[in-house]
Steps between C-alpha positions, in 0.01 A plus 500: 500500500641306208444627146395212277447714191163535335281384216432763234198471272543607139136458393469859373808448284356180345163669445674778310717262295198293399274804456240365744300725730456447872126488436541207260728315743261566787200364308666201334680390817186565708687718748381793707661829400634559852662154495661564160622843612658346809706271278585775251605740778702240692272524804434125532614340826394143421492349155194315377613230258164488321516875437856471365388212275204703369722798421756281320224326304337821380834665420630178341825527692715322757526585868848646452353743245281665765710453816863537597697461819730784604752482783 
């Protein structure tokens, strides 16, 4: 099986830098806590573009601030 690398979420890091709680992000982005935790804990198998957009909007950041590709 070929290793294509992986996408790493850095949402917790951005939350800490901006001093925003997960509760605030959850409420303002209208996400379920389990969904947010899946992203924060890198357990997501398929990305939802609307969810990514909501997170970026609430955190006032770019996609590359919350995600990175590692080989």
